[in-house]
N, C-alpha and C positions, 0 to 999 in steps of 0.2 A: 504494500500499502506506499502513496506517495501522492503528496498533493503538489500543486504548483499553483502561483502568484505570480502572476504579471504584474506592472506597472511599467511608467513610462511614454509611454504615447500620449497624442495631440497634436494640435495643427502645425505645421513647418514649414513658410516658404520653401521651394526648387533652390538648391542651391543648398541650403540647412544643416543644421545636424541631429540628432537625438539618438537619448540612450535611453535604451529597455531594459529591464530588470527581470529573470526571474527567482524565485524564491521557492527553494524543494525541504520539507517535510516530510517524514514519515521513515520509512525504509531506506532512508538514503545510500546508506553501506552498499544500495542493492545496483544501483542505478551503474550501470557499464558506460552510457554516452547521452550525452544532452544537446537540444539542438531548437532552433527558430525557423519558424513553416507561416506562408501567407496564405492566406487563401481570398479574392474577390466573390462578389457577386455572380455564380451562373462561373463557377469558374474551379477546379481540383486546387485542395490545395496539394503547398510547394514548397518543399527545403530551402532553405534559405543558408544557412548556414546550420555546424553543428562539431561539436564538441567531445572527445573520449574522456575516460576517465584519466584518460592516462596523456593527457591532450594536446592529441593529435585533432586539425582542423578541415574541414569540407568546407568549401563554399560555393551555392552557384556561380556559375561563370559571369548572369548577371549584375549580380554587388561584389563579384574581386575585386578587392583596388580599393572596397571605397564600405565594406560593413566589416568590424574587428567584433568577432567576440571570444570572451575570454571567461574565467571564474575566478575567484575569491573560494577555495572549498571550505576556509573556517566560518565561513556565512552561508555556505550552502546555496552559493548566489550564481548564476549567470547573469553576464553580460550580451546587450549587441549593441555596440556602437556604431551608428549610421549614421554618414557623410555625401557629399554631395548628394543628396537625396532630390529624388526627381517625381515628377508627376505621377508614372507610373507605376512607384514604390507605395502607393495610395493603396495599403489592402489592411484586413485585421491579422497582427500577427501574434500569432500561436507557437506557448513556451512547449514543450517536448521534453519526455523522460523514458530513456530504455533501461528496462532489468534483464534478465533472464529470461521471464514468462513475457511480458508483457510491455505494451508501449502508456502511455500517462501523459496527459494533459492539460494546460491550464484553458481557463475559461476564454482569453485574449484579450487586447488590447490596441486600440483604432490608431493608424499613424495615417493621417491629413496631409500629404503637402499640394501646398496649392500659392496661388500667387492674392 
């Protein structure tokens, strides 16, 4: 059992920056990897970035070089630093955690990029 709570979403202008946070609780020691996904109306949820318990990272091509995923193990928190934001980055962003048996999801936080 893992619980995830996201925060940090909001409105930002194109070219601006935003930082998302995901705090994990519960069976934290069982987590293998955590990541950020995003989804828009009528679209499938897609991977944005992922980080393993060992620190390895993976990024979608669309965000590579602009977004950075990181973690603070002492705080049981994963972050997504988003720079050079584009209008097409407007999505609901969801935190994800994976253990041996299943996926866990947060409720999401909305990011809106608009002038």
